[in-house]
N, C-alpha and C positions, 0 to 999 in steps of 0.2 A: 487232886494230887498229881504232880507232874510225873511223867514216866522217866526212867533212867535216860532214855534216848533224848527226851526234850531237855532234860538238865544238861546233858552233855552238849547238845547243840547250842544252848544258851551260853555255856562256859566257853565255847569255841568262838563265840561271836567277838568280833574286834571291838576294842574300847576306843581306838584312835583310828580315824580313816582320813587319808590325805589323797585327793584325786587331782590329776592334772588332765583336764577335759580336752580331748582332741576330737574334732568333728568326724574325721575319717575313721575313728575307731568305735563310733557309737551310731547305730541306726536310730531312726526317728523314735522308735518305741522301746529301745532297750536300755535307756538310761533310767533305771528303776530305783536308784538309791533313795530318791526323795519322792517316789511315786506313791500315791494313796493305796495302790494295789499290793504294797509290801506287806508281808506278814507282820502282824502287830509286834511280835516279840523280837523280830529281826533287828530293829533299831533300838530296842528298849534299853539296852545297856550301853549304848554309844555315849561316850563322854566328850569326844572331840571330833569335829567335822571341818575339814579345810578343803575347799574346791577352788582351783585356779584354772587357767587355760583359755581356750577359744570361747567366743561368745555363744551362748546358748540361744537357739531359735525361740522366738516368742511362743510358738505352738507348744514347744516342750516345757518352757518355763511356767506357762500357765497351768500345767497339770502337776507341778511340783508341790509337795507338801512336807511340812516339817513338824506338824503337831504331835506326831507319834513318838518324836524323839525327846521324851519327857525328861530324861536325866542329863541331857546335853549340857556340858559346862562351857565348851568353847565352840563357837560357830564363826567361820571365816568364809565368806563368799565374796571372792574378788570381783570388782566392778566390771572388769573386762569379760568375766564369765556370765554375770547376771546382774541386772539392775532390779532390785527388789521392788515389787509392786505392793499396793495397799493390802491385797488379800493374803500375800505371803508374810507381810509385816505383821499383820494381825495374828497370824499363827505363831510367829516368833514370840509374840507377847505372852504366849501360853508356856514358854519354856522357862519357868521361874527358877531353875537351877543354873542358868547361864551366868558365868563369871566374866567372860570376854566375848564381845560381839563386834565383828567387822563386816560392814556391808556397803554396798553402793545403792543409792536410791535417788529418785528425783521427787519424792513425795514432798508436799508443802510443809508438813509437820509430822511429828511422831504422834501416834494415836494416844488417846488417854489411857488406854489399857497398858501402854508402855510402863506405867508405874508398877505393873505386876512384877517386873523384873528386879525384885528387891535385893537379889544377890549380885547384881551386875557391878563389876568393879572397873571394867575397861570398855569404852564405847568409841569406836572409830566409825565415821560415816563419810563416805566419798560421795559428794553431791555437787560436783563441779557443774556450773551452768545453771544452778538453782540455789535458792536461799531458803534454808529451813528455819522456821520459827521455833524458838525453844519454848514450847508451851509449858505451863506450870508443872505438868506431869513429870517432867524430867527431874525436877528438884526433889521429887519424893524418893529418889534412888539413893537410899541412905548409905550405901557402901561404895558409891562411885567414886573412883580416885582419879581416873583419866578420862577426859572428854575431848575428842578431836573430830572436827569436821571441816570440809572445805569451805563452806560459807554458811554462817548462822546469823540469826537476827533476834533481838528481843522484841521486835515489833511484828505484828501481823500487818503486812503491807496493804491489806484490804481496809483496815480500819485506822491504821497509823496511831493506835493506842499502845503504850508500852506494856510489856508483860513483866511485872515486877518480880523480883525474887523475894519470897516471903521472909519476914524477919526471923521466923523460927525454922527456916529451911534447914534440913539436916545434912546438907552436903559439906560436912566438915572435913572430909578427907580428900576433897578434890585438889589435885596438885598441878593440873595442866589445863589451861584454858587459853587458847590462842595459837598462832602460827598455823598449825594444821586446822584449827578452828578459827577462821577469819571472822572475829566478832565484829559485826557491822552495826553501827548506829544509823538508822535511816531518818535523818533530820529529826532531832529530839528536842525541839524548842518547847519549853514549858511556859505557856502564857500566864499561869497562876503565879509562878515565882519569877518570871521574866528572866530566865536563864536556861541554859541547855541542861536537859535531863541525862543523868548517867546512872546506870543500874547500880544498886547497892551490893557491892562484892566484899565489903570489909569483914563480913562474918566467915568468909572462906579462908580460914586461918592457915591452911596448908598450901594455898595457891602460890606458886613460885614464879610463873611466867604469864604474862598478859599482853596480848597483841590486839589493839583496837584500831579499827578504821572508821572514820566519820564520812558518811555520804549524804550530801545535801540534796534534798528533793524539792526545795523551795525555789520558785521562780522569783524574778526581780520585782514583781508587783505584789507579792504577798509574803506574810511571815515576817520574821525579824530581819532588819536591814543590817549591813555591816557596821553601821554606827552604834548598834545596840549592845547591851551587855553581853561580853564574850565569856564571862566567868562560867566555870564548870563546877558543879557541886560533885566533885570526885569523891567516891567512897571506895577506897582501895585497902586491901588487906595489909597488915603491918608486916608480914613475912615475905612480901613480894620482893623477889631478887631481880627480875628483869621486866621492864615495861617498854613497849613500842607503841607510839601513838602516830597514826597516819592521817594526814589531811585535816587536822584539827585547827580551829581558830582559838588562840589562847591569850590570856593576859599573864603579866608577871605574877599576879596573885594566884592564878590557877597553878602555876609552876611551883609556887611556894608551898601549895598543898602537897604536891609530889615530893618536894624536898624533905617533908616531915616523915617520909617513909624510912624507918630506921635500918632496914636491911637491904634497901635497894642497891644493887651493885652495877646494873647496866641500865642506861636510859637512852632510848633512840627516838628522836623527833623527826619524822619524815613528812616532807611537803607541809610543814607547819606554818600557819599565818600568825605573826605576832602582832598584837594590838599596838599601834604606834611604831612598829618595827623596833621596839625596845624590850630588853630583858634586864630589868633592874632588880637585883637581888639585895635585900636588906641583910643586916648583920644576923638576923635570926634565921635566915635561909641557909641552912647547912645541910648538904648531902653527905651525911656522916660516913656512909659506907660505899659511896659511888666510886667505882674503879674505871668505868667506861662510859664516855659521853659521846653520842653520835648525833650530829646535826646534818640533815640532808635537805637541800632545797628549802631552807628556812628563810622567811622574810625578816631577817634580823640585820639591822644597821647599827644599832647602839647597844653595847653589852657592858654592864657594870656589875661587879661582884666584889664581896669582901674577902679579907684574908683567910677566913675559915670556911668559905663556901664549899670548897672541894678538897678537904684535908687529905684524902687518900687516893685521889684520882691518878690512874696509871696511863690511860690513853684518852686522847681527844681526837675525834675524826670529824672533819668538816668537808661536806660534799656539796658542790654547786651553791655555795653560800656567797652569791655575787654581791649582795647589798652590804655585807660586812667589810669595812675598809681595812681594819686591822684586828689582830687577835689581841685581846687585853694583855698588856705586859705582866699582870698579876700572875699569869700562868707560870712565869719564871720563878715564882716564890713557892710553888708546890713541890716539895722535896720528893714526892713519890712519883711525879710524872716522868714516864719513860718514853712515850711515843706521842707525836702529834702527826696526824695524817691529813694531807691536803689533796683533794680531788676536784678538778675543774674549778679551782679558786686561786688563780695566779696572783690576784691583787693581794693576797695574804702572805706571799713568800718573803717579802721584806720584813714584815713584823715578826714572822716565825723565826727568821734567821737571827733577829736581834735577841729574841728570847733564848735561842740556843746558845748564842754567844755569852749572854748574861749568865746562864746556868754554868757554862764552862768556866767563867771568870770567877763566879762565887764558890764553886766546888773544886775547881782545879781538875775536873773530869769531864770527858766528853760522853756524858751520860744520857743526853736527850737526843732521840733519833727522830729525824724528820723524813717521813715516807710519803710516797705518792701512790698512784694506782698500782695494784698487784704487789704492794709492800716494797716497792723500789725506793732506795735511798735517794733523797733529793739533794741532801748536803752531807758531805763527808767531813 
């Protein structure tokens, strides 16, 4: 039975600790918060630990331990303070009350024991300069809602075999995958289906934003050639609101799959290679909720679409689209269109001016703005 003094000491222990680490204020051996020499009860009731500041010397970080902070809910270790190594990461995996985890690390992958963090809701990983493989264990985090990392891959770069998300994955609440998580496909050609492999994300029903970059690792003398099937077997969640694809090779059919996303509001195609330099949209290809379309450095020379392809589009942005000779005049018939932005695409100025004049003639209003870099008006 605890003495009155022990109970009072525990009650006075802080529940939340924020530290701004400054080297000049700490001697080599007196940064004891995470030391294994701490009294066991001293961190027992700590719920939140946040450490920022100067970089900790390796000699000190190697003796830091977290396994005694068993009730910790929030752990924030700024990467400028410490890059978490394997040993400490394994200890973090023991903290099964964690709700929010923010760490910097260069480990190749999260350990299998990471699945012990079944209460984790938010995971930030700063791993610039390295690519972390999203091993299957992470998909066992049933409460995870926000996942963010500097660079992640579904492939183990040593084997080049895809790590698939299981059909029965319980990540139903995940809302954010991308931007801060640079989701990279490391050359995903599937020889069995003769098309590019794409992870099945359609079951992530709460996912709102997806940012994917394609990186080719295939040399000119092996793998699929540029003449082969460029189609992607996209499996995207129906509630997706924003999609950014970088460095993809796509066909009109691949983009038709994207057009079927009923809630997509923003589509950005960056450095995209179009098969045949064409985007031919059929009558069934309708982006029913798309409000913003951004094409940057896209190899597009011919673009055709129907009257109902972009029924609610509000802004069209074209950056460095040098192959496109004119903007399709059909954009003048989109009543919701408010802005067309041109950047480094001077050959499109004549056609965009015709569209602006057509809209003004049909509506009697100067309602379509044409802007350039930094949102500067090109035509008044």
